[in-house]
N, C-alpha and C positions, 0 to 999 in steps of 0.2 A: 622472076627473071628466068628465061629459058637458058639452059646450059648448052653451049655450042660445041663442045668437044674440042680436040686439037692435040697439039704435041704434049700438053700437060696432063692428059688423061692418066689417071692412076696416081697423080700427085696431089698433095694437100698443102694449103697455106693456112697456118694458124696465126691470127692477128691478136695482139694485145689491143685493148680499147683506149684506156686513158693514156694520153701522151703520145700514142702512135697514130690511131685513126682520129681520136678526138683531141683537138687543140685546147687543152684545159690547164696548162701549166700555170697561167696567171691566176686561175680560180683556186687552184690548190694552194698557191702562196697566199692569196688573200684570205682564204678560209682558215688556214693555219694561223695567220696573223690576227684574225679576230679573236681566236681562242687565247693566243699569247697576250694580246692587249688586255683582255679581261682579267688576266692574272698578274699584270704588271711585269711580264717577262720580255726580254729583248725580242724585237721583231726580226723576221727573216727578210733578207734581200733576195732578189732573183738568183744571184750567185751563191749565196749561202744555202738556199734551198737545193739547188742543183748539187752542191757538194755534200749535203747531209741526207737527202731523201734515200730511203732504201727499204728493204724487207728483211725481217718482218716489220710492219709499220710500228709496232709497239717499241721496238728498239730506236727507230727514227724519232718517235715522240720523246723518248728519254733523252736523246742526243740534243734536241732543241730546247730542252729545259723543263718539260713536264715532270712532276714528282708524283709517282704512283703511291707513295706513302701518304700523300695528302688527298688524293682522289683516284679512284680506280680507272684503269685504262678503258674499260667498256663505256663508262660515262663520258670520257673525253672523246672516244670514237663516235658515240652517238651524237654528241654536240657538233663535232666536225662534219659528220654526214648531213646534219640538218642545214648547216651553213652552205655546204657544197651543193647538195641536191636542190636547195631552194633557188640556186642561181645558174644551174646547168644550162638553162635555156639561153643564157647570154653567150655560151660558147659556140664554136663553129667546128666543122670538120677540119682536119689538117689539110693544107693546100695540096691539091691533086689526089686526095684520097679516093674520090669516086672514080676518077679516070684510072687510077692504079688498080682498083678492084675490078673494073670492067675489063681492063687489059688482061689481067690474070684469068678472069672468067673466059675470055676469048681464047686463051691458051688451053682451056679445058681443066684448069686446076679447081678442085673443090676447096672452098674457103669456109673457115669457121672462126669464131671469136673465143679466145681463152683469156679470161679476165679475173682479177682478184676482187671485182665488184660483186655486190649482191646480185644473184641471177635475175630476180624479178626486176630490179632497177636497170640492169644491163639490157634486158629485152625491151623495156620501155624506152630507154635512151636510144637504142638502135632504131626503133620505130619513129621516135621523135625526129631523128636526123635523116630519116628516109633511106636507110641502108640495110634494114633487116632482111630484105629479100635477096641480098647479095650472099647470104651465108646459109649453108646447109645445116649448121648446128651451132650451138652456143654452149659455153661452160663458164659458170661463175660460182660464187660461194653461197652458202646458205645462211651466212651472217654478214655483218658489216664491218668486221674487224681487220680485213685485208691481211690475213696472216700468211698467205702464199697460195699458189695454185698448182703445185706439182701433182697432187692426188687427182684433182678434177681434170688436169691435163692428160694424165694416163688414161682415165676413163673416156675422155673425148677422142683421143687417138684410136682407142679400141673401137669406138662407135664408127669412126670414119673409115677404118679398115685400110688406110694407106700405110705402106711399109715405112718405118722410121727414116730410112735413107731416101725416101721420096716425100718427106714431110719437112716443111720449112716454117719455123716460128719467127715471126717478126715482132719485135718489142723494143722498148726504149730504156730498159734497165738491165743491170747485171742479173737481177732475179730471172728475167726472161732467158738469159743465157744459161743460168743454172737449171731452169725448167727444161730447156731444150736438151741439155746434157743428160738430165734424168730420163727424158723420153727417148733418148738416142737419136734425136732428129737434128737437122741443120738449124742454124740460127742466123738471122740478120738483125743487126741493132740499128735503130733509128736515133740519130743524135739531135733530134728536135723536140724531145719530150722531157722526162722528169729527172734525167741524169745527164751531166755535161759530157761532151765528147772526150775530155781528158780522162774520165772514168771508164769509158767504153773502149777506147782504142787499146790495141795490144793484148786483147783477151782471147784471141783466136777465132773471132767471128768478124765477118765484114761489117763495116760501119758505113751507113749512108746518111746523107743530109737532106735528101729529097725522096719522097715515097716512090716516084717513078723509077728510081734506081733499083728498087726491089724487083721490078719487072725484068730489068737487064740481068740481074743476078740469076733469077729463075730461068730466063731464056738461056743463059750460059750453062746452067745445070741440065737443061733439056737437050743441049747439043750433043751429038753422038760421041764426041771426045770426052764428055763428062762421065760416061759410063765405064 
């Protein structure tokens, strides 16, 4: 996709993938419940998942009942990934995702993906859903344990070359806010992903319920009075 330039030249928008651009909440709940059912553990509801999910994922696994004295986290993580990746084709992009990406592109913002997913799988997924060409760079992990993405985020921002105060990270969890704080950049939280709005509100970052609202926030930042 040709970059058009505009008011956002010199700005970068970093996107989380799972739960922000990819509408995969239902699959995350289903995949976790498959593992829980195999062990006779209580299943998650939509609400209990939103209340319990977080990073590092190992802590979330312990919270919902998995016992690492009985089986190692790495084995559980591999089992979960097989369930999840085997059905990702049943997911869809979050409503208005493509429109939002295109509008930010028209403003001249450079866009990249910062994810706790395995980098190879992330690249494949972006191509599967037809949006890889919207991004100038990707950052993911080199394993499948989703321990966090601060370190790869620091490297991504360095590659992009955008000043932290002209970088916006869009994500759906408090971990995204923590990463943004570590990077020194701005953050917008999307309340349609893997943590409920009640967990996101009041944390010092704007919370949106529709992706096009991200464009409105970025446009406000680009206005002269924002500087």
